[in-house]
C-alpha positions as CSV (number, residue, x, y, z in Angstrom):
1,X,91.1,94.7,88.4
2,X,93.5,93.6,85.6
3,X,94.0,90.2,84.0
4,X,97.6,89.6,85.2
5,X,98.5,88.2,88.6
6,X,100.3,90.5,91.1
7,X,103.4,88.3,90.9
8,X,103.6,88.7,87.1
9,X,103.3,92.5,87.3
10,X,105.8,92.7,90.2
11,X,108.3,90.8,88.2
12,X,108.3,93.5,85.6
13,X,109.5,96.1,88.1
14,X,113.2,96.0,87.1
15,X,115.6,98.3,89.0
16,X,116.4,100.1,85.7
17,X,112.8,101.5,85.7
18,X,113.6,103.7,88.7
19,X,113.4,107.3,87.3
20,X,113.3,106.1,83.7
21,X,111.5,108.7,81.6
22,X,109.0,107.5,79.1
23,X,106.9,109.4,76.6
24,X,103.6,107.7,75.6
25,X,101.5,109.3,72.9
26,X,97.8,108.7,73.2
27,X,98.4,108.2,76.9
28,X,95.0,109.4,78.2
29,X,93.3,106.0,77.9
30,X,93.5,102.5,76.5
31,X,96.9,100.9,76.0
32,X,98.6,104.1,76.7
33,X,97.3,104.7,80.2
34,X,97.5,101.0,81.1
35,X,101.2,100.9,80.2
36,X,101.8,104.2,82.0
37,X,100.1,103.0,85.1
38,X,102.4,100.0,85.5
39,X,105.5,102.1,84.7
40,X,104.6,104.6,87.4
41,X,104.2,101.7,89.9
42,X,107.6,100.5,88.9
43,X,109.2,103.9,89.6
44,X,109.3,105.5,86.2
45,X,108.3,109.0,85.2
46,X,106.0,109.5,82.3
47,X,104.9,112.2,79.8
48,X,101.4,111.5,78.4
49,X,99.9,113.1,75.3
50,X,96.4,113.3,73.8
51,X,94.9,115.3,71.0
52,X,91.3,114.4,70.4
53,X,90.3,113.7,74.1
54,X,92.5,116.2,76.1
55,X,89.9,116.2,78.9
56,X,91.1,112.7,79.8
57,X,94.6,114.0,80.7
58,X,93.3,115.7,83.8
59,X,91.9,112.4,85.1
60,X,95.1,110.4,84.4
61,X,97.2,113.1,86.0
62,X,95.2,112.7,89.2
63,X,95.5,108.9,89.0
64,X,99.2,109.2,88.3
65,X,99.8,111.4,91.4
66,X,97.8,108.9,93.5
67,X,100.1,106.1,92.3
68,X,103.5,107.8,92.4
69,X,103.1,111.2,94.0
70,X,103.5,114.6,92.4
71,X,106.1,115.5,89.9
72,X,106.4,112.1,88.2
73,X,103.8,112.6,85.4
74,X,103.3,115.5,82.9
75,X,100.4,115.6,80.5
76,X,100.5,117.5,77.2
77,X,97.9,118.3,74.6
78,X,99.7,117.3,71.4
79,X,98.8,116.1,67.9
80,X,101.3,113.8,66.4
81,X,100.4,114.9,62.9
82,X,101.7,118.3,63.7
83,X,105.5,118.5,63.6
84,X,105.6,121.5,66.0
85,X,103.6,119.5,68.6
86,X,106.0,116.6,68.4
87,X,109.0,118.8,68.9
88,X,107.3,120.6,71.8
89,X,106.4,117.3,73.4
90,X,110.1,116.2,73.4
91,X,111.3,119.6,74.6
92,X,108.7,119.7,77.5
93,X,109.7,116.2,78.6
94,X,113.4,117.0,78.7
95,X,112.7,120.3,80.5
96,X,110.6,118.5,83.1
97,X,112.7,115.4,83.7
98,X,116.1,116.2,82.2
99,X,116.1,113.3,79.7
100,X,114.0,110.8,77.7
101,X,114.8,107.1,77.8
102,X,111.9,105.6,75.9
103,X,109.3,106.7,73.3
104,X,106.1,104.6,73.0
105,X,104.3,105.6,69.8
106,X,100.8,104.5,70.8
107,X,98.5,107.2,69.4
108,X,96.4,106.0,66.5
109,X,93.1,106.1,64.6
110,X,90.9,103.2,63.6
111,X,88.1,102.1,61.3
112,X,85.5,104.3,63.0
113,X,87.2,107.2,61.1
114,X,85.7,105.9,57.8
115,X,83.0,103.4,58.6
116,X,79.8,104.2,56.7
117,X,77.1,105.3,59.1
118,X,79.2,104.5,62.1
119,X,78.5,106.0,65.5
120,X,79.5,105.3,69.1
121,X,76.5,102.9,69.3
122,X,76.9,101.4,65.9
123,X,80.0,100.1,64.1
124,X,78.6,101.0,60.7
125,X,79.6,99.3,57.5
126,X,83.2,98.7,56.6
127,X,83.4,100.2,53.2
128,X,85.3,99.0,50.2
129,X,88.3,101.3,49.4
130,X,86.6,103.1,46.6
131,X,83.8,104.1,49.0
132,X,86.1,105.7,51.5
133,X,86.4,109.5,51.5
134,X,89.9,110.6,50.5
135,X,90.1,112.7,53.6
136,X,89.4,109.7,55.9
137,X,92.1,107.6,54.2
138,X,94.5,110.5,54.6
139,X,93.7,111.0,58.3
140,X,94.4,107.4,59.1
141,X,97.8,107.4,57.4
142,X,98.8,110.8,58.7
143,X,98.2,109.7,62.3
144,X,99.2,106.1,62.3
145,X,102.3,106.4,60.0
146,X,103.3,110.0,59.5
147,X,102.5,110.9,63.1
148,X,104.9,108.1,64.3
149,X,107.5,109.4,61.9
150,X,107.1,112.9,63.3
151,X,107.5,111.8,66.9
152,X,110.4,109.5,66.2
153,X,112.2,112.1,64.1
154,X,111.7,114.6,66.9
155,X,113.0,112.1,69.5
156,X,116.1,110.7,67.8
157,X,118.4,113.8,68.2
158,X,117.9,113.5,72.0
159,X,118.7,109.8,71.9
160,X,121.8,110.4,69.7
161,X,123.1,113.0,72.2
162,X,122.5,110.6,75.1
163,X,124.1,107.8,73.2
164,X,121.2,105.5,73.8
165,X,117.4,105.2,73.6
166,X,114.4,103.0,73.0
167,X,111.3,103.4,71.0
168,X,108.5,101.1,69.9
169,X,105.1,101.5,68.2
170,X,101.8,99.7,68.6
171,X,100.8,97.7,65.5
172,X,98.0,95.2,64.7
173,X,97.6,91.6,63.6
174,X,98.3,90.4,60.1
175,X,94.7,89.2,59.8
176,X,93.5,92.7,60.6
177,X,95.8,94.3,58.1
178,X,94.5,92.2,55.2
179,X,90.8,92.1,56.1
180,X,88.3,93.5,53.6
181,X,87.3,97.1,54.5
182,X,90.6,97.6,56.5
183,X,92.8,99.0,53.7
184,X,93.5,102.5,55.2
185,X,94.2,101.1,58.7
186,X,96.0,98.0,57.4
187,X,98.2,100.0,55.0
188,X,99.1,102.4,57.8
189,X,100.3,99.5,60.0
190,X,102.1,97.7,57.2
191,X,104.0,101.0,56.6
192,X,104.6,101.4,60.3
193,X,106.2,97.9,60.6
194,X,108.4,98.4,57.5
195,X,109.7,101.8,58.7
196,X,110.6,100.3,62.1
197,X,112.5,97.4,60.5
198,X,114.4,99.9,58.5
199,X,115.0,102.3,61.4
200,X,116.2,99.5,63.6
201,X,119.0,98.9,61.1
202,X,119.8,102.6,60.8
203,X,120.0,103.2,64.6
204,X,121.5,100.0,65.9
205,X,125.1,101.4,65.9
206,X,123.8,104.3,68.1
207,X,122.4,102.0,70.8
208,X,118.9,102.9,69.9
209,X,116.5,100.0,70.0
210,X,113.4,100.1,67.7
211,X,110.6,97.5,67.9
212,X,107.0,96.8,67.0
213,X,104.5,95.6,69.7
214,X,101.0,94.4,69.0
215,X,98.4,92.7,71.2
216,X,97.7,89.8,68.8
217,X,94.0,90.5,68.4
218,X,91.2,92.9,69.2
219,X,91.5,94.0,72.8
220,X,89.0,95.3,75.3
221,X,89.9,99.0,75.2
222,X,87.9,102.1,74.1
223,X,89.5,101.6,70.7
224,X,86.9,98.8,70.2
225,X,83.6,100.8,70.7
226,X,80.5,99.4,72.3
227,X,78.9,99.6,68.9
228,X,81.5,97.1,67.6
229,X,81.3,94.8,70.6
230,X,78.5,95.1,73.2
231,X,79.1,95.4,76.9
232,X,81.1,97.7,79.2
233,X,84.6,98.5,78.1
234,X,87.1,96.7,80.3
235,X,84.7,93.9,81.2
236,X,84.0,92.3,77.8
237,X,87.0,89.9,77.5
238,X,86.3,86.5,78.8
239,X,82.5,86.8,78.5
240,X,80.7,84.0,76.7
241,X,81.1,84.3,72.9
242,X,83.7,87.2,73.3
243,X,86.9,86.9,71.3
244,X,88.4,90.1,72.8
245,X,91.7,89.9,74.5
246,X,92.0,91.6,77.9
247,X,92.7,95.3,77.6
248,X,95.9,95.0,79.6
249,X,97.3,92.2,77.4
250,X,100.0,94.5,76.1
251,X,101.3,95.7,79.5
252,X,104.0,93.0,80.3
253,X,106.0,93.2,77.1
254,X,105.5,97.0,76.9
255,X,106.9,97.5,80.4
256,X,109.8,95.0,79.8
257,X,110.8,96.8,76.6
258,X,111.4,99.9,78.7
259,X,114.0,98.1,81.0
260,X,117.7,97.6,80.5
261,X,117.1,93.9,80.2
262,X,115.8,94.5,76.7
263,X,119.0,96.4,75.6
264,X,120.1,95.3,72.2
265,X,116.7,93.8,71.3
266,X,115.8,95.6,68.1
267,X,114.0,95.1,64.8
268,X,111.6,92.7,66.5
269,X,107.9,92.1,66.1
270,X,106.5,91.3,69.5
271,X,103.1,89.7,70.0
272,X,101.8,90.4,73.5
273,X,99.2,87.6,73.8
274,X,101.9,85.0,73.9
275,X,103.4,86.4,77.2
276,X,103.0,83.5,79.7
277,X,102.1,83.8,83.3
278,X,104.5,82.6,85.9
279,X,107.6,82.9,83.7
280,X,110.6,85.2,84.3
281,X,110.2,88.3,82.0
282,X,113.5,87.7,80.2
283,X,112.2,84.3,79.2
284,X,108.6,85.3,78.7
285,X,109.4,87.9,76.1
286,X,111.1,85.3,74.0
287,X,107.8,83.5,73.6
288,X,106.4,86.7,72.0
289,X,109.0,87.2,69.3
290,X,107.8,86.5,65.8
291,X,110.4,84.6,63.8
292,X,112.4,86.7,61.4
293,X,112.4,86.5,57.6
294,X,115.0,88.1,55.4
295,X,112.5,89.8,53.3
296,X,108.9,90.4,54.7
297,X,106.1,89.4,52.3
298,X,102.6,90.6,51.9
299,X,101.5,88.5,49.0
């Protein structure tokens, strides 16, 4: 059971989602699958990728067919840090569905990649930057930033040929970016947001919308391990003392960004936690837009 009312989710099912084709990287669990699930219910077709946990793809393929029937979901083992995998993902999706309308860059890596002594059952210690292995720093940046570049670069020629397209990436809160011990993860997300602001300007004349979407805080998905926050994944938000947002907090704005109603919305930073219940989506998304500044500032 999700955290949104049936009416709120139903309102997201815009007619333009019928047969809309969406690629979601990291689609085997967490935000990726939650977004895919609602898109399938709205009539879209999805291509889901995974690299580290490919066994999850068989499960989501079964769930997708239960929701939408056969032929509306393909799953691909692909690593966004490998250029050839990104090209193959786009090619396979076009071959399966004839087009791609939306790219959601969701795949990413977090602090467990470099936490000292961290395990599934223990979050470990957040190290200072000079304690982080160089390989760990590189892995975060290669997945969260270069991987998004790879997928976006592979995708844009198809969008240019079609004369339209949409893509957005999942970022994180400003507090998380700047917290001690978060420099590899934070730096990757700062770079992600800067590239998307630049790409939005470069692609606007081609009717390609480029945005950033973030939950607005730590959310109850497998990305936050039980070692970090105790309790069963998916049931920790709303518990006494818990500061976690519901795992599906990102679903309404993510789905709405895939519709024609968001055409022309580009270069935006969209914070999901501000999406209100009981409000028409075209008005609800306005509540999530972070005000623009001419020049973003870190310090």
